[in-house]
N, C-alpha and C positions, 0 to 999 in steps of 0.2 A: 318543838321549835315553832315559834310564832311566825305569822306571815310577814312580819316586819324584819325577819332575820336577814334576807338578802341585802336590804338597804343598810342594816346595822353592820354587816360584814364589810360592805364597801366603805363605810365611814371609819371603821376601826382598823383597817389595814395599815400597817406601818409604811411611812413614806421615805423613800430614798432621798438623798441630798439633792439630786438632779430633779426630783419631782416637786420640790418646794416652790410654791407660787408666791413670789415676793410682791406681786402687784396688788394694788388695792390698799385700803386703810392708810392712804397718804404716804405710801412708801416709795412710789415711783420717783417723785421729785428729789427727795433726799438721796436716794441711791443713784439717780442720774448725776447729781452733784458729786457724789463719791467717784463715779466713773470719770467725770470731767477732771477731778483732782488727780486721778490716775494718769490721764492724758498730760496734765501739767507736769507731773513728776517725770514722766518719760521725756517730755520736752526739755526739762532742766538737765537731765542726764545727756540728752542728745546734743545740746549746745555746749556742754562742758567737755565733751570728748573730742570735738573737732571734726573736720570733714573726712578724716580717714576711716571713721567708724560709722557704718550705716545702722540706723535705729528704726527704719521705717517698719520693720516687721513687728517691733514691740508695740506699735500703735494698734495692732490687730487684737491685742489682748483685751483692752477695755471695750473695743467694738464687739468682739465675740461675746463677752460676758453680758453686755447691755442687750445684744440681740436675743440671747437665750432667756434672760430673766426679766428684762424690762419691757420688751416689745419693740415694735417697728419704729415708733416715734422717737423714743430715746436712742435707739440704735442709729438712726439717720443723723440725729443731732450729734452724737459722739463721733460718728464717721466724719461729718463736716468739721467738727472741732479738731479732730486728729489731722485732717488735711491742712487746716490753717496752721496748726502747730508745726507740722512738718515743713510747710513753705517758709514759715518764720525762721525755724532752725536752719534751713538751707540758706536763707539770705544772710543770716548772721555768720554761718560757717564759711560761706563762699561769697563775700561781698562783691567780688569782681564779675560774678556770673550775671548775665543779662536778666532783668526782671521778667521779661517775656519767657525766657527759658525756664526760670523757676516756676512761673505760673503754669506753663505747659506741663512740666513735670508734676506740679501739684494737681492738675486736672486728671492726669493718668492715675495718680495716687487716689484721688477722690473717687474715680470710677471703680478702682479695685476695692477701696474701703466700703463704698456703697453696695457694690455687688455682694461682697461678703456679708454685710449686715442684712441685706434682703434675703440672701440664700439661707443664712442661719435662722432667720425669723420664719421663713417658709418651712424649713425642716421642723422647727418647733411647733408650728401650727398643725402640720400634718401628723406629727407624733401625738400631739394632744388629741387630735380628732380620732386617731386610731385607738388611743387609750380610752377615749370616751365610748367608742363603739364596743371595744372589748369589755368595758365595765358594764354597759347595758346588756351585752350578751350574757355575762356572768350572772347578773341579777335576774334576767329572764330565765336562764337555766335553773337557777336556784328556786325560783317561784314554781316553775314547771315540776322540778324534782320534789318540792314540798307537796304539791298537789298529787303528784303521782304516788308518792310514798303513802299518803293518806288513803288514796283509792286502793292501792295494793293491799294495805292493811285491812280495809273493809272487805275486799274479795277473799283474803286469806281467812278472815274470821268467819266468813259464811261457808267455807268449804266443809267444816265438820258437819253442818246441817245437811249438806248435799250428800255426804257419804252415808247418812243415816236413812236415806230414802230406800224403801223396800224394793227388792227385785231389780237391783241395778245390773245391767249387762256388763260384759267385759269391756266393750267399747266405751260405755258410759264411765266406768271406773278409770279407764285409761285417759279419757278426756278430763276427768276431775284431777287426776295426777298431773296432767300437762298444765292445767289451769294453776295448780299449786306451784309448779316449777316456774311458770312464767310470772306469777305474782311475786315470787321470791326474787326473780331476776330484776323485775321492775323496782322492787324495794332496794336491792343492792345498788342498782344504778342511781337511785335517788340518794341513797346514803353517800355514795361516792361524790356526787355533785355538791351535796351539802357540807361534806367534810373537807373537800379539797382546798377550799379557801383557808380553813384553819390550819391545815397541814403546810400550805405554802407560806403562811404568815408566821408560823411557829406559835399560834395562839391555842395551844393545847398542852395538856400535861400527861406524861406517861405514868400510868399506874403500874409500876414495875413489881414483879414478883418472881421468885425463883421457882423454876419448874423444869422437868425433863422434856427436852425438845423432841426426843424420839417418841415418847408417849403422846405428846401433844399432836405431832403430825399424824400419828397412827389414828387418833380420834378424828382428825379432819378428813383423812382418807376414807374412813368408814362413813362419815356423814356426807361426803361429797359424791362419791361413786365407787363403792367397794368392789364392783364388778370389773371396772376398767382400770382402776388405779392399783398398781402392784408395788407394795412397800418393801424396802430392804433397809433395816436399821441395825445399828450396833447393839449388842446385848447390854453393854454398860450404859448407864444413864448419861445423857449429855445435858448438863445443867446450863441454863441461860437465865439471865436476869432481864426480863422483858415485860411489856404490857401484853397480857395474853389476848385481850380483845382486839387490839390493833394489829398484833402479829397474826391473829387468825384472819383478819381481813386481807392482809398482804399475801399470806400463803394461799388462801382460797382463790384470790385473783389469779395467781400463777397456775394453780391446779385447773381452774375453770378455763383459763386461756388455752392450756394444753389440750384439754378435752374438746373444746369448741373447734379448734383448728386441726384436729386429728380425724381420720376416717372413722365412721361409726363401727363400733365393735373392736377397735384397735386398743392396745394396752399402752398406758402411760406409766413409765417406771419412776418411782419416787425413792430416793436414797437419802438417808440421814446419817451423818457421820461427823468426823472432825478432821481438820487439816490446818496446819500452821497455827495452832492454838486458836482456831476459830470453829464455831459450829457451822455446819454446812448442810443445806438441803438442795439436792439436785432433782430436777424434774425433766425427764427426757421423754419426748413424744415422738410419734411417727407421722407428724402432720405435714403442713404445707412447706415448712422450712423457711429459711430467711436468706436473703441476699446480703452481701456485705453492707450495702447502702442502707438496709433496713435496720441494722443494729443500732444506729445512732438515732433512729426515729421512734422505735416502739416504746421507749420509756419516757418519751416526752408527753406533755399535755396535749390531748387530742391526737396523739400519734397513731396513725393507722397506715397500714401498708396496702397498696392497691395492686393486686394481682388477679388473674382469672380465678384462682382458687379461693380468694378471700372476698371477692366483690359481693357475694350473697350473704356474707356474715354481718349480722346486725351488731352495732356497737359504735361508741363515740370516741374511743381511745383514751379512757380514763383509768381503766382497771390497773394496768401495769404501771401507770404513772403514780397512782395512789400507793401501789405496792412499793415502788422505789422510795417515795417520800417517807413512808412508815419505817422501812428498813433503815434508811439513812438516819432517821431520828433516833434509832437505837444504836447508832454507831456502826452499822453494818453496810453491806453493799449488795446490789443485785445486778446480774448481767445475763447476757444471752449469747449463745454461739450456735452455729449451724454449718454443716458441710455445704449446703446450698439449697436452692428451691426444690421442694418435693422430697427432701431427704430428712425431714424432721428437725427439731430444735432441742437444745438443752438450756434450761434456765438454772442459774446458780444463785442461791441466796446464802450469804455469809453473815454471821452474827458473832459478836464477842462472847466468849465463854464466861460463865459466872466466875468471879475473881478467884475464889479458892480453888477452882478446878483448873483454870488456865495456868 
């Protein structure tokens, strides 16, 4: 991935309808005229219905739209135009009312219309500012992750030469092993940051293949930590149609999360089976546990729980979020449950079975 990737990702992200910026390129004036035409249409309906039907609230529609999409100037103009239209309609509908009374009522309407226009414009400005900060943060994280991934790769490539050094002590070999683990952790973090944008935007393709989930998870257990992970799987194959590389990422995140938040030397139980025509992976740890309020946070982007037992754990809260995005892209789901803090947690990953098996 090139160093231009973060900027490219920001440019190619799909835009929601509310995010479209219609200002610029000579669009403001024509669209302001369209909003004014909307005010005129509301005025025509207002005067045709008589004094028994109030239409003041409908003038808020073009005011709100102009405030959100066209900016403060157009919004104020439409607010004043709406005030004038309302006063005119009131004079036509109730000719016996004193002009001063209509003007006073019009001033109160003008105050309401202008406050609404300015309030919506302020919300829009603050929203855009927050989105800009968020965009800069994402680009900075992507650049850092790209650099970190490259550095971790260089460290990992140098480790084999270190292991060939003569007469290494046990402490030195342990340090090299720790260096290898940390470089892999850095690489995993970098991969998460670089991939999360693609997962969020749906800009990726699943290279699906049919394989036995039990055998697949058994391999991951051996590669992750065969000493602490205890696997129980059904003897019959559990066939799924999934992208093995992306599913590996999701399951590894769940396994590593369970290991990281469990006491050293404790066992994490992994179960692979079927339920309700779904393939299921259960990961049950003996770790810090979760409060009810944590369940809605841990699968969010940058979702981290802050308790005395987790404050020293390093992480940015992307692993479980990436796992959720990957599993949901496969038509599955991932969830967590816990009896309470200090009582461990159970993570459940469900996937559709391969069609002929289900």
